[in-house]
N, CA, C and O atoms as a GROMACS GRO file, in nm:
protein
  432
    1MET      N    1   0.524   0.990   0.554
    1MET     CA    2   0.378   0.947   0.576
    1MET      C    3   0.393   0.772   0.584
    1MET      O    4   0.393   0.693   0.678
    2ILE      N    5   0.405   0.757   0.434
    2ILE     CA    6   0.447   0.588   0.408
    2ILE      C    7   0.595   0.615   0.340
    2ILE      O    8   0.633   0.718   0.285
    3THR      N    9   0.666   0.493   0.358
    3THR     CA   10   0.765   0.447   0.292
    3THR      C   11   0.761   0.350   0.228
    3THR      O   12   0.702   0.248   0.263
    4VAL      N   13   0.854   0.372   0.069
    4VAL     CA   14   0.828   0.263  -0.031
    4VAL      C   15   0.979   0.228  -0.014
    4VAL      O   16   1.070   0.311  -0.012
    5THR      N   17   0.996   0.068   0.001
    5THR     CA   18   1.114   0.058  -0.010
    5THR      C   19   1.180   0.052  -0.146
    5THR      O   20   1.094   0.060  -0.234
    6GLU      N   21   1.304   0.042  -0.195
    6GLU     CA   22   1.346   0.033  -0.328
    6GLU      C   23   1.321  -0.086  -0.400
    6GLU      O   24   1.330  -0.056  -0.519
    7LYS      N   25   1.295  -0.199  -0.389
    7LYS     CA   26   1.246  -0.315  -0.428
    7LYS      C   27   1.090  -0.290  -0.472
    7LYS      O   28   1.059  -0.321  -0.587
    8ALA      N   29   1.006  -0.244  -0.399
    8ALA     CA   30   0.919  -0.199  -0.430
    8ALA      C   31   0.838  -0.083  -0.497
    8ALA      O   32   0.722  -0.070  -0.538
    9GLN      N   33   0.937  -0.011  -0.492
    9GLN     CA   34   0.941   0.086  -0.620
    9GLN      C   35   0.964   0.053  -0.730
    9GLN      O   36   0.882   0.072  -0.820
   10THR      N   37   1.093  -0.013  -0.752
   10THR     CA   38   1.105  -0.111  -0.888
   10THR      C   39   0.965  -0.175  -0.944
   10THR      O   40   0.910  -0.158  -1.053
   11LYS      N   41   0.928  -0.254  -0.832
   11LYS     CA   42   0.802  -0.355  -0.893
   11LYS      C   43   0.686  -0.243  -0.909
   11LYS      O   44   0.625  -0.249  -1.016
   12ILE      N   45   0.650  -0.154  -0.830
   12ILE     CA   46   0.564  -0.072  -0.880
   12ILE      C   47   0.596  -0.024  -1.026
   12ILE      O   48   0.537  -0.065  -1.125
   13LYS      N   49   0.680   0.053  -1.026
   13LYS     CA   50   0.734   0.080  -1.192
   13LYS      C   51   0.735  -0.030  -1.272
   13LYS      O   52   0.719  -0.013  -1.393
   14GLU      N   53   0.748  -0.129  -1.233
   14GLU     CA   54   0.728  -0.226  -1.358
   14GLU      C   55   0.596  -0.281  -1.381
   14GLU      O   56   0.552  -0.318  -1.490
   15ASN      N   57   0.537  -0.282  -1.272
   15ASN     CA   58   0.389  -0.305  -1.273
   15ASN      C   59   0.284  -0.199  -1.384
   15ASN      O   60   0.197  -0.223  -1.468
   16LEU      N   61   0.349  -0.072  -1.325
   16LEU     CA   62   0.270   0.015  -1.426
   16LEU      C   63   0.316   0.029  -1.564
   16LEU      O   64   0.236   0.072  -1.646
   17ASN      N   65   0.446  -0.004  -1.602
   17ASN     CA   66   0.511  -0.046  -1.730
   17ASN      C   67   0.379  -0.150  -1.813
   17ASN      O   68   0.309  -0.142  -1.914
   18LYS      N   69   0.399  -0.246  -1.700
   18LYS     CA   70   0.336  -0.404  -1.803
   18LYS      C   71   0.186  -0.348  -1.807
   18LYS      O   72   0.115  -0.396  -1.895
   19ARG      N   73   0.138  -0.269  -1.736
   19ARG     CA   74   0.000  -0.239  -1.738
   19ARG      C   75  -0.044  -0.132  -1.902
   19ARG      O   76  -0.142  -0.138  -1.977
   20GLY      N   77   0.059  -0.060  -1.904
   20GLY     CA   78   0.052   0.050  -2.027
   20GLY      C   79  -0.005   0.169  -2.009
   20GLY      O   80  -0.024   0.252  -2.097
   21LYS      N   81  -0.047   0.186  -1.837
   21LYS     CA   82  -0.119   0.313  -1.801
   21LYS      C   83  -0.103   0.304  -1.651
   21LYS      O   84  -0.072   0.202  -1.588
   22GLY      N   85  -0.129   0.426  -1.603
   22GLY     CA   86  -0.119   0.469  -1.461
   22GLY      C   87  -0.017   0.562  -1.416
   22GLY      O   88   0.085   0.588  -1.479
   23VAL      N   89  -0.045   0.604  -1.321
   23VAL     CA   90   0.053   0.705  -1.232
   23VAL      C   91   0.078   0.668  -1.095
   23VAL      O   92   0.122   0.761  -1.026
   24GLY      N   93   0.056   0.526  -1.021
   24GLY     CA   94   0.077   0.530  -0.886
   24GLY      C   95  -0.033   0.413  -0.821
   24GLY      O   96  -0.118   0.352  -0.885
   25ILE      N   97  -0.012   0.403  -0.712
   25ILE     CA   98  -0.086   0.321  -0.616
   25ILE      C   99  -0.188   0.402  -0.515
   25ILE      O  100  -0.154   0.503  -0.454
   26HIS      N  101  -0.292   0.354  -0.509
   26HIS     CA  102  -0.379   0.376  -0.393
   26HIS      C  103  -0.360   0.302  -0.269
   26HIS      O  104  -0.424   0.200  -0.296
   27VAL      N  105  -0.314   0.284  -0.149
   27VAL     CA  106  -0.318   0.215  -0.076
   27VAL      C  107  -0.434   0.234   0.080
   27VAL      O  108  -0.450   0.339   0.143
   28GLY      N  109  -0.480   0.136   0.102
   28GLY     CA  110  -0.580   0.174   0.222
   28GLY      C  111  -0.611   0.082   0.297
   28GLY      O  112  -0.533  -0.014   0.291
   29VAL      N  113  -0.702   0.072   0.372
   29VAL     CA  114  -0.783  -0.045   0.442
   29VAL      C  115  -0.895  -0.090   0.458
   29VAL      O  116  -0.962   0.011   0.480
   30LYS      N  117  -0.969  -0.185   0.462
   30LYS     CA  118  -1.078  -0.263   0.446
   30LYS      C  119  -1.100  -0.335   0.558
   30LYS      O  120  -1.017  -0.391   0.630
   31THR      N  121  -1.252  -0.328   0.571
   31THR     CA  122  -1.287  -0.422   0.713
   31THR      C  123  -1.312  -0.575   0.674
   31THR      O  124  -1.418  -0.616   0.628
   32THR      N  125  -1.217  -0.640   0.696
   32THR     CA  126  -1.271  -0.765   0.688
   32THR      C  127  -1.181  -0.875   0.744
   32THR      O  128  -1.091  -0.815   0.805
   33GLY      N  129  -1.161  -1.009   0.752
   33GLY     CA  130  -1.093  -1.090   0.823
   33GLY      C  131  -1.106  -1.110   0.961
   33GLY      O  132  -1.175  -1.029   1.023
   34CYS      N  133  -1.048  -1.211   1.025
   34CYS     CA  134  -1.057  -1.214   1.181
   34CYS      C  135  -1.026  -1.110   1.278
   34CYS      O  136  -1.084  -1.083   1.384
   35SER      N  137  -0.927  -1.056   1.226
   35SER     CA  138  -0.869  -0.912   1.341
   35SER      C  139  -0.935  -0.794   1.299
   35SER      O  140  -0.920  -0.694   1.370
   36GLY      N  141  -1.019  -0.784   1.178
   36GLY     CA  142  -1.076  -0.683   1.162
   36GLY      C  143  -1.033  -0.556   1.020
   36GLY      O  144  -1.119  -0.483   0.972
   37LEU      N  145  -0.915  -0.556   0.984
   37LEU     CA  146  -0.865  -0.478   0.905
   37LEU      C  147  -0.795  -0.569   0.771
   37LEU      O  148  -0.741  -0.676   0.797
   38ALA      N  149  -0.797  -0.538   0.686
   38ALA     CA  150  -0.670  -0.523   0.594
   38ALA      C  151  -0.641  -0.484   0.487
   38ALA      O  152  -0.740  -0.439   0.429
   39TYR      N  153  -0.538  -0.478   0.422
   39TYR     CA  154  -0.471  -0.364   0.339
   39TYR      C  155  -0.514  -0.397   0.228
   39TYR      O  156  -0.545  -0.513   0.201
   40THR      N  157  -0.523  -0.284   0.135
   40THR     CA  158  -0.562  -0.237  -0.003
   40THR      C  159  -0.462  -0.171  -0.114
   40THR      O  160  -0.404  -0.068  -0.083
   41LEU      N  161  -0.446  -0.217  -0.217
   41LEU     CA  162  -0.353  -0.201  -0.268
   41LEU      C  163  -0.408  -0.180  -0.420
   41LEU      O  164  -0.432  -0.285  -0.479
   42GLU      N  165  -0.434  -0.047  -0.500
   42GLU     CA  166  -0.498  -0.051  -0.618
   42GLU      C  167  -0.366   0.038  -0.705
   42GLU      O  168  -0.272   0.105  -0.663
   43TYR      N  169  -0.402   0.008  -0.822
   43TYR     CA  170  -0.308   0.111  -0.941
   43TYR      C  171  -0.436   0.212  -0.977
   43TYR      O  172  -0.551   0.187  -1.015
   44ILE      N  173  -0.355   0.354  -0.946
   44ILE     CA  174  -0.462   0.461  -1.018
   44ILE      C  175  -0.414   0.501  -1.179
   44ILE      O  176  -0.293   0.485  -1.199
   45ASP      N  177  -0.469   0.537  -1.259
   45ASP     CA  178  -0.442   0.564  -1.368
   45ASP      C  179  -0.437   0.693  -1.367
   45ASP      O  180  -0.323   0.717  -1.406
   46GLU      N  181  -0.516   0.845  -1.337
   46GLU     CA  182  -0.496   0.915  -1.366
   46GLU      C  183  -0.445   1.031  -1.225
   46GLU      O  184  -0.486   0.999  -1.113
   47ASN      N  185  -0.374   1.138  -1.235
   47ASN     CA  186  -0.314   1.194  -1.133
   47ASN      C  187  -0.410   1.345  -1.125
   47ASN      O  188  -0.364   1.458  -1.140
   48ASN      N  189  -0.556   1.309  -1.098
   48ASN     CA  190  -0.604   1.411  -1.073
   48ASN      C  191  -0.642   1.441  -0.908
   48ASN      O  192  -0.651   1.335  -0.846
   49LYS      N  193  -0.658   1.527  -0.848
   49LYS     CA  194  -0.682   1.551  -0.720
   49LYS      C  195  -0.808   1.527  -0.671
   49LYS      O  196  -0.904   1.571  -0.734
   50ILE      N  197  -0.825   1.460  -0.561
   50ILE     CA  198  -0.966   1.407  -0.508
   50ILE      C  199  -0.973   1.469  -0.380
   50ILE      O  200  -0.868   1.474  -0.316
   51SER      N  201  -1.096   1.525  -0.322
   51SER     CA  202  -1.102   1.554  -0.197
   51SER      C  203  -1.109   1.476  -0.129
   51SER      O  204  -1.187   1.384  -0.153
   52GLY      N  205  -1.018   1.476   0.005
   52GLY     CA  206  -1.021   1.382   0.127
   52GLY      C  207  -0.879   1.264   0.047
   52GLY      O  208  -0.851   1.152   0.092
   53MET      N  209  -0.834   1.305  -0.034
   53MET     CA  210  -0.703   1.193  -0.051
   53MET      C  211  -0.562   1.251  -0.046
   53MET      O  212  -0.571   1.370  -0.079
   54ILE      N  213  -0.462   1.226  -0.024
   54ILE     CA  214  -0.356   1.256   0.036
   54ILE      C  215  -0.269   1.200  -0.071
   54ILE      O  216  -0.279   1.081  -0.100
   55ASP      N  217  -0.175   1.284  -0.136
   55ASP     CA  218  -0.098   1.208  -0.257
   55ASP      C  219   0.066   1.233  -0.198
   55ASP      O  220   0.129   1.338  -0.188
   56ASP      N  221   0.091   1.140  -0.175
   56ASP     CA  222   0.237   1.163  -0.152
   56ASP      C  223   0.329   1.105  -0.293
   56ASP      O  224   0.337   0.993  -0.344
   57VAL      N  225   0.388   1.231  -0.326
   57VAL     CA  226   0.456   1.217  -0.472
   57VAL      C  227   0.584   1.170  -0.468
   57VAL      O  228   0.666   1.249  -0.422
   58TRP      N  229   0.624   1.065  -0.501
   58TRP     CA  230   0.781   1.007  -0.483
   58TRP      C  231   0.840   1.044  -0.682
   58TRP      O  232   0.798   1.107  -0.778
   59GLN      N  233   0.936   0.971  -0.652
   59GLN     CA  234   0.999   1.053  -0.822
   59GLN      C  235   0.936   0.960  -0.951
   59GLN      O  236   0.955   0.997  -1.067
   60ASP      N  237   0.884   0.876  -0.930
   60ASP     CA  238   0.809   0.816  -1.050
   60ASP      C  239   0.678   0.754  -1.044
   60ASP      O  240   0.620   0.695  -1.135
   61PHE      N  241   0.633   0.780  -0.907
   61PHE     CA  242   0.490   0.770  -0.923
   61PHE      C  243   0.437   0.850  -0.794
   61PHE      O  244   0.500   0.920  -0.715
   62ILE      N  245   0.281   0.811  -0.800
   62ILE     CA  246   0.237   0.880  -0.653
   62ILE      C  247   0.169   0.730  -0.557
   62ILE      O  248   0.137   0.620  -0.602
   63VAL      N  249   0.166   0.778  -0.416
   63VAL     CA  250   0.112   0.706  -0.344
   63VAL      C  251   0.030   0.758  -0.273
   63VAL      O  252   0.064   0.825  -0.176
   64ARG      N  253  -0.133   0.732  -0.318
   64ARG     CA  254  -0.281   0.810  -0.242
   64ARG      C  255  -0.303   0.718  -0.172
   64ARG      O  256  -0.300   0.598  -0.198
   65ILE      N  257  -0.336   0.796  -0.034
   65ILE     CA  258  -0.416   0.745   0.080
   65ILE      C  259  -0.569   0.847   0.099
   65ILE      O  260  -0.595   0.963   0.066
   66ASP      N  261  -0.633   0.759   0.154
   66ASP     CA  262  -0.796   0.833   0.219
   66ASP      C  263  -0.721   0.876   0.356
   66ASP      O  264  -0.652   0.818   0.439
   67LEU      N  265  -0.780   1.038   0.334
   67LEU     CA  266  -0.759   1.094   0.501
   67LEU      C  267  -0.796   1.001   0.600
   67LEU      O  268  -0.729   0.982   0.701
   68LYS      N  269  -0.926   0.928   0.568
   68LYS     CA  270  -0.971   0.862   0.726
   68LYS      C  271  -0.877   0.726   0.736
   68LYS      O  272  -0.887   0.664   0.842
   69ASN      N  273  -0.785   0.673   0.636
   69ASN     CA  274  -0.710   0.580   0.662
   69ASN      C  275  -0.599   0.640   0.716
   69ASN      O  276  -0.532   0.553   0.772
   70GLU      N  277  -0.553   0.738   0.724
   70GLU     CA  278  -0.428   0.771   0.760
   70GLU      C  279  -0.362   0.765   0.898
   70GLU      O  280  -0.241   0.777   0.920
   71PRO      N  281  -0.482   0.739   1.009
   71PRO     CA  282  -0.401   0.725   1.153
   71PRO      C  283  -0.378   0.558   1.128
   71PRO      O  284  -0.270   0.524   1.177
   72TYR      N  285  -0.436   0.472   1.079
   72TYR     CA  286  -0.374   0.322   1.027
   72TYR      C  287  -0.274   0.322   0.958
   72TYR      O  288  -0.203   0.228   0.993
   73LEU      N  289  -0.221   0.388   0.862
   73LEU     CA  290  -0.105   0.372   0.762
   73LEU      C  291   0.008   0.456   0.811
   73LEU      O  292   0.121   0.418   0.780
   74LYS      N  293  -0.004   0.564   0.882
   74LYS     CA  294   0.117   0.640   0.922
   74LYS      C  295   0.207   0.577   0.994
   74LYS      O  296   0.193   0.521   1.102
   75GLY      N  297   0.326   0.593   0.911
   75GLY     CA  298   0.429   0.563   0.948
   75GLY      C  299   0.492   0.420   0.877
   75GLY      O  300   0.610   0.387   0.895
   76MET      N  301   0.384   0.328   0.781
   76MET     CA  302   0.404   0.238   0.738
   76MET      C  303   0.481   0.230   0.609
   76MET      O  304   0.468   0.311   0.518
   77THR      N  305   0.586   0.098   0.607
   77THR     CA  306   0.688   0.107   0.506
   77THR      C  307   0.609  -0.028   0.429
   77THR      O  308   0.540  -0.116   0.483
   78ILE      N  309   0.650  -0.008   0.263
   78ILE     CA  310   0.560  -0.089   0.196
   78ILE      C  311   0.703  -0.130   0.131
   78ILE      O  312   0.791  -0.050   0.100
   79ASP      N  313   0.710  -0.297   0.115
   79ASP     CA  314   0.831  -0.351   0.063
   79ASP      C  315   0.758  -0.447  -0.032
   79ASP      O  316   0.637  -0.470  -0.037
   80TYR      N  317   0.881  -0.511  -0.125
   80TYR     CA  318   0.822  -0.635  -0.196
   80TYR      C  319   0.938  -0.746  -0.176
   80TYR      O  320   1.056  -0.745  -0.211
   81ILE      N  321   0.859  -0.846  -0.106
   81ILE     CA  322   0.962  -0.974  -0.125
   81ILE      C  323   0.917  -1.074  -0.181
   81ILE      O  324   0.797  -1.084  -0.207
   82LYS      N  325   1.034  -1.195  -0.219
   82LYS     CA  326   1.019  -1.301  -0.259
   82LYS      C  327   1.060  -1.386  -0.192
   82LYS      O  328   1.174  -1.368  -0.148
   83ASN      N  329   0.984  -1.519  -0.152
   83ASN     CA  330   1.010  -1.605  -0.063
   83ASN      C  331   0.986  -1.758  -0.147
   83ASN      O  332   0.879  -1.815  -0.166
   84GLY      N  333   1.098  -1.792  -0.182
   84GLY     CA  334   1.059  -1.915  -0.285
   84GLY      C  335   0.984  -1.899  -0.375
   84GLY      O  336   1.029  -1.817  -0.454
   85LEU      N  337   0.858  -1.951  -0.414
   85LEU     CA  338   0.780  -1.923  -0.515
   85LEU      C  339   0.669  -1.815  -0.495
   85LEU      O  340   0.592  -1.771  -0.580
   86ASN      N  341   0.678  -1.783  -0.365
   86ASN     CA  342   0.588  -1.646  -0.305
   86ASN      C  343   0.626  -1.545  -0.348
   86ASN      O  344   0.742  -1.534  -0.387
   87GLU      N  345   0.544  -1.448  -0.354
   87GLU     CA  346   0.635  -1.331  -0.402
   87GLU      C  347   0.502  -1.213  -0.377
   87GLU      O  348   0.384  -1.241  -0.400
   88GLY      N  349   0.556  -1.061  -0.320
   88GLY     CA  350   0.417  -0.990  -0.306
   88GLY      C  351   0.473  -0.859  -0.223
   88GLY      O  352   0.581  -0.836  -0.169
   89PHE      N  353   0.370  -0.794  -0.236
   89PHE     CA  354   0.410  -0.662  -0.140
   89PHE      C  355   0.376  -0.683  -0.002
   89PHE      O  356   0.275  -0.744   0.031
   90GLU      N  357   0.454  -0.636   0.075
   90GLU     CA  358   0.461  -0.653   0.234
   90GLU      C  359   0.461  -0.522   0.297
   90GLU      O  360   0.547  -0.436   0.283
   91PHE      N  361   0.339  -0.515   0.380
   91PHE     CA  362   0.325  -0.412   0.467
   91PHE      C  363   0.345  -0.392   0.611
   91PHE      O  364   0.267  -0.439   0.694
   92LYS      N  365   0.450  -0.324   0.641
   92LYS     CA  366   0.529  -0.331   0.798
   92LYS      C  367   0.456  -0.200   0.863
   92LYS      O  368   0.478  -0.086   0.825
   93ASN      N  369   0.399  -0.223   0.929
   93ASN     CA  370   0.303  -0.108   1.012
   93ASN      C  371   0.335  -0.114   1.136
   93ASN      O  372   0.309  -0.217   1.198
   94PRO      N  373   0.397  -0.005   1.202
   94PRO     CA  374   0.444   0.034   1.348
   94PRO      C  375   0.284   0.018   1.415
   94PRO      O  376   0.275  -0.034   1.526
   95ASN      N  377   0.186   0.054   1.360
   95ASN     CA  378   0.058   0.068   1.439
   95ASN      C  379  -0.021  -0.066   1.455
   95ASN      O  380  -0.130  -0.066   1.512
   96GLU      N  381   0.018  -0.147   1.419
   96GLU     CA  382  -0.012  -0.270   1.427
   96GLU      C  383  -0.058  -0.368   1.550
   96GLU      O  384   0.032  -0.448   1.574
   97ARG      N  385  -0.155  -0.382   1.624
   97ARG     CA  386  -0.098  -0.438   1.763
   97ARG      C  387  -0.084  -0.603   1.730
   97ARG      O  388   0.004  -0.668   1.786
   98ASP      N  389  -0.156  -0.653   1.656
   98ASP     CA  390  -0.130  -0.796   1.607
   98ASP      C  391  -0.230  -0.834   1.464
   98ASP      O  392  -0.314  -0.768   1.404
   99LYS      N  393  -0.194  -0.926   1.449
   99LYS     CA  394  -0.228  -0.999   1.299
   99LYS      C  395  -0.300  -1.138   1.354
   99LYS      O  396  -0.291  -1.201   1.460
  100CYS      N  397  -0.394  -1.162   1.203
  100CYS     CA  398  -0.473  -1.305   1.276
  100CYS      C  399  -0.351  -1.444   1.224
  100CYS      O  400  -0.244  -1.437   1.164
  101GLY      N  401  -0.396  -1.513   1.256
  101GLY     CA  402  -0.295  -1.658   1.250
  101GLY      C  403  -0.263  -1.673   1.062
  101GLY      O  404  -0.159  -1.726   1.024
  102CYS      N  405  -0.350  -1.628   0.978
  102CYS     CA  406  -0.303  -1.660   0.857
  102CYS      C  407  -0.229  -1.529   0.777
  102CYS      O  408  -0.164  -1.526   0.672
  103GLY      N  409  -0.268  -1.422   0.875
  103GLY     CA  410  -0.167  -1.295   0.815
  103GLY      C  411  -0.251  -1.209   0.708
  103GLY      O  412  -0.215  -1.106   0.652
  104LYS      N  413  -0.369  -1.279   0.697
  104LYS     CA  414  -0.438  -1.156   0.593
  104LYS      C  415  -0.495  -1.020   0.667
  104LYS      O  416  -0.515  -0.914   0.606
  105SER      N  417  -0.514  -1.036   0.777
  105SER     CA  418  -0.581  -0.909   0.879
  105SER      C  419  -0.490  -0.866   0.992
  105SER      O  420  -0.396  -0.935   1.030
  106PHE      N  421  -0.527  -0.737   1.049
  106PHE     CA  422  -0.471  -0.690   1.156
  106PHE      C  423  -0.543  -0.580   1.228
  106PHE      O  424  -0.641  -0.522   1.181
  107ARG      N  425  -0.499  -0.558   1.325
  107ARG     CA  426  -0.584  -0.495   1.453
  107ARG      C  427  -0.480  -0.389   1.484
  107ARG      O  428  -0.358  -0.407   1.488
  108VAL      N  429  -0.544  -0.277   1.505
  108VAL     CA  430  -0.469  -0.138   1.547
  108VAL      C  431  -0.511  -0.096   1.706
  108VAL      O  432  -0.464   0.006   1.757
   0.00000   0.00000   0.00000
């Protein structure tokens, strides 16, 4: 479903440890920006089954997505990059047709 690189796995685990709680991340999309959609990433605190959600269990954490977002996220890779003073999660999605000029939103 979604691939998480080693760098991203390490950062997710570090962030969960810093928070002192949590079992994984919830990845989704929301309507926004000039191209229409933007990625969301939130930490989840409890490992409870929720109707309409898919849990992909990794070794040390869960990646949760909404079923309605599956067509947008299928085959995506989450990476963590550092570029100078900038760092953050990067979403590499084969379903993207294009991105807006600022790179904040995309279209499928």
